[in-house]
N, C-alpha and C positions, 0 to 999 in steps of 0.2 A: 652808429644801429647797427642792433643785431638783424640776422637776413630776413626774419620771422615778422619783424617790423615794418621792413620794405617793400611793395607790390611786387609779387612774383611776374616778374616780365616773361611776356610768353608774345613771342615773335609771329606774324604772320609771312609767309612765302607766299612768290608769286602762284605758286601750286596750290595755295588755297588751305597748305599744311601748317599744322599750329606745332611754333618749336619755343619747347620749355628750356630758357636760357639758364638755368641752374643746374637742372639735372641729363641735360644735355640731349635729349629725347624730343621725339614727337608726342601728343599731348595732344588728346580728343576733348570734345565739349564735354562729357563725363568725368571726364580727368577733372578740369576748368570745376564744374560742380562743386567736386569732391576735394579740393583745395579750398573752393569760398566754402563749403558746410563745416570744416575744418577751421577755420577762421580765417582765411590766410586771403588778405587783400590781393587782387592781380589786375594788372594791368595789361591789354590786348595792343601791339604796336605792329602797323603793316612796315613790312622791312624796306618796302623799295621805296614806299612818300613820308613815313614817318607819323602818319593820320592814326591817331588814338582810334581803337576801334572796339574800345572795352563794352559800352554802352551797348553796342548792336548785338556781340554776343552775347551778353547776359542776357537780354532781349530774345534772342534764339533758344537761350537753356529755358527761360521759361515756358516758351512756346514751345517747345520739346515734350517736356515734362507737362503739362496740358493738356500737349494732344496724345498724352499717352495714359488718360486717364486719373492722374495724380494730379486733381483739383485743389488750387489753391485758393486761387480767384474766381471765387461767386462769379458768375455771368453778371446778373447786376454790376458790381465794382468793374468790372472788364467793360461795361457800357458804357459807366458812367466814365470812365480814364478814357474815352475815346471822345465824348461829348466835352471833357473837359480842353481840349486842344480849339479850343475857343479864346480870340483874344481877352475878355473880362476873365476868365477862369484859370487860365494859364500863370497867372497872376499868383495867386494863392493856392492852386492846388498841390502845384510842386513842394512849398512849403509845407502845406499840412501835412500829405503823404510821408515826408522825413521826419517830419514831427510826429505823428503817429506811431512809425518803423523803433525810431528815437523810445516813445515813449516804450513798448512792446520789450526794446534792450534794456531797457533800466527796470521793469517790473513795476508793481500796481504803487508800493511808496512813493515814485516820481511823478505820479498820476494829476497831480492833485498840482503841483507845482507847474508840471508842461499845462495843465487845460488853463490855470492862471494866464499863461505866457501867452494862450491864443489865441482868449478873449479880443482883442481888438479883432484880429483875425478872422472869428467867429463873425464875428457883426458884419463885415464887408461878404464872407459867404454866406450870411444868413438870408441875402436880397438875392440869392440866384434864385432859379427856378428850379425846383425839385430839389431844393436842399434836405427838405428835413427826410424825403425819401433817402438821399444821400446819407445824411445821417445815419439812419436804422442800418442802412448796409453797413456803414464803414461800424457800429458798434456790431454785427452779426460776423465781419471781417475777424475784426479786434478780437471777438472771443474765437472761433476756430482756429485763428494764428496763435490764443496763449494756449489751447488744449495742444495742437501740435509743438508748442516750442516748449510746455510741464514734461514732455513724455523725452525729450534729447538727453542723451548721456551726457556727465559731465556739466551740467547748465543746475543751477541751484533748484532744486523741486526737481532736477530729473531724474529718469528712472534709476541712475544708479545711489539717488540721495535715499528715493522710494523704498529701494529693495534692498538700504542695510536694517540690518535685523532693529527692532523698536521703533523705527522712523514709518513706517505705513500711517499710523495713528498720529504723529504729528504733522504728518504731512496733509493728509484728509484735511485736519482741522486747521492748519493755517491754509488749505485749499478755499475753505468753506470762507475764513475770516478777508481774505481779500477776496475774492468774489463778493462778499458782502459791501464792504469798502469800496469796489467799484462800482458795485449799484445804487450806491450811497451818493459819491463822485458824480455818476450820470446824471442820476437825479438832479442835482444840485444845480449841474452843465443847463440840465433843461429846464430849469424851471428860469433861469438867467435868460437863455436863450429866447424864452415865452416872453421877457421881459423886453428883451432887447427890440421882439419883433413887432411889440405893440406900441 
């Protein structure tokens, strides 16, 4: 397995300093965020206890970006995440979020396939109080995420592709078609959810 496929191992020392085991130097949270944005998986381990601290540090990175005004998560989404820490919601929310981000990574072509797979979960979620509001917020969140991801260099449909000569009209046309397809799929999903609620 090439080194880039293995998670980058970061060790946290008792002094709370973070040590990159590949480059043999200390790193900051911003360095770790840069590795992740470049597509590298990261694992952060406490040197003394061996505990996996990755989740804790990833949440800290998100919190720092949000506190600096780099808001990716709307207040409503954050509020719903806090609400999701209840017994009945905990079983479906992580799966729902994972599938949503998976759809973002795979692009609009896979959305219909993923929505079909979600249907049993949607039936369970539709019984939750405030589900319709959460669904609207999820749609707005996905829309804002797709907008941000379209502009990432190196990603299909990103800045590198759009700036190539002759690609701007094609990119705009494809974007319009993708948006239209997403709207059709969301309308079909809403219709199915309405039938399930009755």
